[in-house]
SEDOPA-383328 format. One record per residue: residue in one letter; chain; x, y, z of N, C-alpha, C, O in turn. Coordinates in steps of 0.001 Angstrom, whole numbers, plus 524288, in hexadecimal, padded with zeros to 5 digits. Example, Ala and Ser with C-alpha at 12.3 -4.5 7.8 and 13.67 -1.06 7.14 Angstrom:
2
  residuo  cadena    npx    npy    npz   capx   capy   capz    cpx    cpy    cpz    opx    opy    opz
        A       A  83386  7E9C6  81E78  8300C  7EE6C  81E78  83390  7F31C  81E78  8379C  7F309  82111
        S       A  83232  7F736  81BA8  83566  7FBDC  81BE4  83264  8001E  81EBE  83461  80472  81F67
***
This chain:
82
  residuo  cadena    npx    npy    npz   capx   capy   capz    cpx    cpy    cpz    opx    opy    opz
        X       A  9A963  140C7  B9F6A  9A622  1426B  B9B76  9A62A  14861  B9C79  9A5A0  14A6F  BA0CA
        X       A  9A6FA  14B33  B9730  9A575  15085  B97C5  9A04C  15292  B966B  99D90  15002  B9367
        X       A  99EF8  1560B  B97ED  99AEE  159BE  B9747  99B76  15D05  B923F  99F43  15FF2  B91EF
        X       A  99773  15CC4  B8DA7  99767  16070  B89CF  991D8  16270  B87F5  98E32  15F53  B879B
        X       A  99142  167B5  B86C7  98DE1  169F7  B85AD  98DAD  16C15  B7FEA  991C2  16D23  B7D9B
        X       A  9889C  16CB8  B7D85  988BA  16D1E  B77C3  98522  171A9  B77B2  98062  17159  B785D
        X       A  987D9  1760C  B76CF  98629  17AD2  B753C  984F8  17C1F  B6FDE  987AB  179CA  B6CA5
        X       A  9814B  17F8B  B6DF1  98145  180F6  B6941  9821B  186BD  B67D8  97FD7  189C2  B6AD3
        X       A  98485  188AB  B6472  986D3  18CD8  B6302  98596  18E40  B5E37  98651  18B20  B5AA2
        X       A  98357  1938C  B5D33  9821B  19525  B5823  98322  19AEF  B57CE  97FE8  19E15  B5621
        X       A  987BC  19C1A  B597A  98969  1A211  B5A55  98A28  1A2AF  B607D  98E0F  1A458  B62C2
        X       A  9850C  1A0CB  B62D6  984BF  1A228  B6837  98304  19C95  B6B46  97EAB  19A8C  B6B01
        X       A  987DB  19A83  B6E76  9879A  19508  B711F  9828B  194C4  B7439  98147  198AB  B76BB
        X       A  98044  19192  B7447  97AE4  18EED  B7702  97D15  189FB  B7AE7  97E53  185AD  B7929
        X       A  97D4F  18B7C  B8096  97FF1  187CF  B8411  97B3C  1828E  B8511  9769D  183B2  B85C0
        X       A  97C90  17E63  B850E  97968  1798C  B8566  97A1B  17860  B8AE9  97E62  17893  B8D19
        X       A  97571  17708  B8D51  97637  17572  B933F  97725  16FDF  B930E  97922  16DD8  B96EF
        X       A  975E4  16CCD  B8EBD  9765C  166F3  B8F2E  97C38  16541  B8F19  97F19  167C8  B8C30
        X       A  97DE8  1620F  B9164  98359  15FFF  B9194  98363  159A1  B90E2  9809A  156AF  B9379
        X       A  986E8  1580F  B8D11  987B7  15246  B8D23  98DF6  15114  B8E02  9918A  15423  B8D09
        X       A  98E4F  14CE2  B8FAE  99333  14A72  B90F2  995E6  146AE  B8C92  9934D  14391  B89FC
        X       A  99A3A  1472C  B8C25  99D32  144FD  B879B  9A3F0  1436B  B8AF1  9A672  1463A  B8DEF
        X       A  9A539  13DFC  B88ED  9A9EC  13D14  B8B0A  9AE4C  14033  B8825  9B2A5  14070  B8A31
        X       A  9AD52  142B3  B834B  9B1AD  145A0  B80FC  9AF94  14A58  B7DFD  9AAE3  149FF  B7CFC
        X       A  9B1B7  14E35  B7C81  9B08E  152C1  B79CA  9AE45  150A3  B735A  9AAFF  152FB  B70B8
        X       A  9B0D8  14BF9  B71FA  9AED3  14A42  B6DBA  9A995  1492E  B6D15  9A6E1  14AB8  B696B
        X       A  9A7E2  145E7  B7187  9A226  144C1  B710B  99F9B  14936  B716F  99BBB  14962  B6E98
        X       A  9A06F  14D27  B741B  99C94  15323  B746C  99C77  1551C  B6F7B  99850  156E9  B6DDB
        X       A  9A12D  1551A  B6C25  9A0AA  1572C  B6725  99DC0  153B2  B6366  99A34  1559C  B60C7
        X       A  99F1B  14E3D  B62EA  99B46  14C2E  B5FDD  99617  14CE9  B615B  9931D  14C36  B5DA4
        X       A  99411  14DFB  B6528  98EA7  14EAA  B66F8  98BD2  15322  B65EC  98708  1536F  B65A1
        X       A  98FDB  1578E  B6535  98EB5  15D07  B6301  98E31  15C20  B5D7A  98B48  15F2F  B5B2D
        X       A  9906E  15884  B5AC7  99018  1575D  B542F  98A51  15526  B53F5  9869F  1569A  B513F
        X       A  98A82  152EE  B5605  9848B  14F98  B5659  980B4  1537D  B57BE  97CD8  15349  B54E2
        X       A  9808D  156C5  B5B07  97DDF  15AD7  B5CE7  97BDE  15F2A  B5724  97787  16091  B559F
        X       A  98118  16031  B553D  981B8  16208  B5063  97E44  16177  B4BBA  97BAC  164CD  B496E
        X       A  97EF3  15B6E  B4AAB  97D37  15855  B4774  9769C  1588A  B470F  973D4  1588F  B4323
        X       A  9754E  158AE  B4C40  96F91  15898  B4DC5  96CBE  15D2D  B4C42  96844  15D4F  B4A84
        X       A  97085  161D9  B4D4A  96E3D  16797  B4C7E  96DCD  168F2  B46DB  96A8C  16BC8  B44BD
        X       A  971E2  16643  B44B9  9730D  16817  B3EEA  96D51  16612  B3C50  96B4D  168A4  B38C9
        X       A  96B2F  161E4  B3E16  966E2  15FB5  B3AEF  9620B  16177  B3D61  95E0A  15F2B  B3C09
        X       A  961AF  1655C  B40ED  95C17  16724  B42BD  95AF1  16BCF  B4143  95DA3  16FB6  B420E
        X       A  9564C  16B98  B3EBA  954ED  170C0  B3AAE  953F4  17529  B3E6F  95369  17981  B3C73
        X       A  953B4  174D2  B42A3  9523A  17984  B4686  95737  17D05  B46DE  956E6  181AB  B4811
        X       A  95BB6  17AA8  B45CB  9615A  17D78  B4727  96259  18031  B4271  96495  17E2F  B3EB0
        X       A  960A4  184F5  B429A  96360  18861  B3D57  96883  18B76  B3D6C  96A62  18DB0  B3998
        X       A  96A8F  18B56  B4239  96F3A  18DB2  B43B6  97408  18B47  B40F5  9763E  187C0  B435D
        X       A  97622  18CD1  B3BC9  97A87  189F0  B38E4  97FDC  18A5E  B3C4C  983C3  187F0  B3AE4
        X       A  97FE0  18D55  B4089  9846B  18F22  B43CF  9852B  18BAD  B4918  98932  18BB8  B4BB9
        X       A  980C3  188C4  B4A2F  980BD  18654  B4F28  983FB  1820B  B5030  983D9  17E80  B4CF1
        X       A  98734  18182  B546B  98A42  17DF2  B5571  98908  17B2A  B5B20  985D9  17CDE  B5E4D
        X       A  98B53  177CC  B5B9A  98B49  17439  B6118  9907C  174EF  B6416  99461  172FD  B620A
        X       A  99101  17759  B6872  99697  17881  B6A98  995F3  17534  B6FF2  9929B  175B2  B735D
        X       A  99A56  1718F  B6F9A  99BA4  16DCE  B7407  99EE9  17030  B78DC  9A397  17129  B7854
        X       A  99C3F  17117  B7D99  99FB6  17321  B8109  99FD5  16F8D  B868E  99BFF  16E08  B8907
        X       A  9A449  16ED5  B8781  9A5CA  16BE9  B8C12  9A3C5  16D4F  B91BB  9A153  17164  B9272
        X       A  9A47F  16AF0  B9480  9A244  16BC5  B9A4F  9A66B  170FE  B9C36  9A4B3  173FE  B9F8E
        X       A  9AAE4  171C2  B9A60  9ACD8  1763F  B9C5C  9AB89  17B56  B99F1  9ADA7  17F6F  B9B4F
        X       A  9A783  17AF8  B95D0  9A677  17FA5  B91A3  9A915  17FD2  B8DE0  9A7F0  18347  B8ABC
        X       A  9AD1C  17CA9  B8CB7  9B03A  17DCF  B8769  9ADBA  17AC0  B8305  9AB47  1769E  B8335
        X       A  9AF0E  17E10  B7EA7  9AC81  17AE6  B7A21  9B016  1773E  B78E7  9B4C9  1774F  B79ED
        X       A  9ACCB  172EF  B75E1  9AFA9  16F28  B7473  9AF83  16E85  B6F06  9B320  16C84  B6C90
        X       A  9AA5E  17098  B6C89  9AA03  16ED4  B6749  9A51D  17288  B6526  9A173  173D9  B67F8
        X       A  9A59F  173DA  B602F  9A1D6  17681  B5D24  99F9F  17408  B59B6  9A258  173E0  B55C0
        X       A  99B3A  1719C  B5940  9990A  16EDA  B5326  994D6  171D1  B51A7  990CE  172D7  B5411
        X       A  9964B  17316  B4D51  9922C  17680  B4A44  98E1A  1738E  B47BE  98F14  17054  B4450
        X       A  988EE  174B5  B4990  983F7  1716D  B4694  98491  17237  B40EB  9845E  16E33  B3E48
        X       A  98546  1769F  B3E7C  9859B  17641  B38D7  98B84  17723  B3708  98D34  17B76  B35C4
        X       A  98DD6  17386  B370D  993DC  17470  B357F  994E3  17631  B2FCC  998B2  178FE  B2EEB
        X       A  991F6  174D0  B2C3F  991CE  177DE  B26C3  99118  17CB1  B26AF  9941B  17F73  B2426
        X       A  98D10  17EC5  B295F  98BD1  18392  B2913  990B1  18738  B2B30  9930A  18A79  B288B
        X       A  99188  18612  B2FE9  996EA  188A5  B32D6  99B10  1884E  B2F22  99D8B  18C68  B2EBD
        X       A  99CC1  1841D  B2BE7  9A0DD  183E6  B2825  99FF8  1884E  B2436  9A33B  18BBB  B235A
        X       A  99B46  187F5  B21DF  999A6  18B80  B1D3E  99A94  19143  B1FD0  99C34  194D5  B1D07
        X       A  99980  1920A  B2528  99918  19850  B2585  99F24  19A02  B26F5  9A090  19E97  B26AB
        X       A  9A2CF  1957B  B28A8  9A829  19761  B2952  9AAD3  197E4  B240B  9AE46  19B12  B22FD
        X       A  9A8B3  19437  B20BF  9ABA5  19542  B1A48  9A8BE  19ACE  B1905  9AB5F  19E16  B16AF
        X       A  9A473  19BD3  B1A2A  9A221  1A17C  B1892  9A5CA  1A59E  B19F2  9A6BE  1A964  B171F
        X       A  9A7FB  1A4AA  B1ED4  9AB1F  1A96F  B2161  9B085  1AA17  B1F65  9B397  1ADA6  B2069
        X       A  9B146  1A55B  B1BDF  9B76E  1A6C5  B19AB  9B7BE  1A965  B14DE  9B493  1A899  B1158
        X       A  9BAE3  1AC0E  B1494  9BC52  1AFB6  B0F5E  9BD4C  1ABCD  B09CE  9C014  1A7E4  B0A23
        X       A  9BB57  1ACF5  B0601  9BC02  1A987  B00CE  9C07D  1ABBE  AFEB5  9C249  1AA17  AFA91
***
């Protein structure tokens, strides 16, 4: 089993001190998706750019899961010239 950390990022990464073990990176990624779903429905979370960043025990970023994927997609679409 490998150890994974689930950090938050809203422009500035915030390190999580809690770690969980998963047999594969896919398990950690699925867990980050579940965290994002929970945060998406939390009325206290106002930041539409918030993401959950999965980091493995070596410090390498494995995955970045947006909490509000529709908001980030809209921002990217707004950046494109018409």
